Phi, psi and omega in degrees: 000127185275145178271356180281144177285148178302149183295338181275003178260018178294148176266139178107016177280161178304324177297317180299318183290329176296316176296317183295321176296322175299319180294321177296319179293323179292322177302315180297318178297317180291327174298317178301315180297322179297317179298314180300306180302317181301314180296320179297310183297317182291315180295332176278356181074022183258355182202174171225159181288129183278333182282113181297339178286334184254347185302327184288328189258347191297318185280320185272334185224070184299326177290317175300318175304313183296316181297316182294312182300310178297317180297319178294315179290325176296316181296315177297321179293320178299315181298311178298321178293323180301323183257025187298346177282348179263134184303323180298321179291323180294319175297319176300318176300315181292323180295312180300318177301313181301314182298315180291327177294315179294324175299320179297315179299320176300312181297317179296317176300315181295318179300317182293326178293317179294314181296321178296321179293325177288323185278326185231072183295000000 
């Protein structure tokens, strides 16, 4: 029995990168959803922006907030994608995905709490 991994289990094949690109696209979509939920919660007076870089502009300039937020994540995603052949960049893509996925779960949980409070006061 050989201790070598089979040759088809290499990281960095075109199929791996197709999956990784899909994850990056999901990150961008999750970031957009986070921006939308954040604007809804802040405009309703139910939350405040946790990111100190964006907290100043979110209430007075929602379009500017959205552009900056989406631009920062797009830039970071592009940088990680550019270095996708490096293991640390791949780990970074998965970490960012996990963070935005957990944020979406948080928003959905908060939404259910708000809706439940409205329906069952």
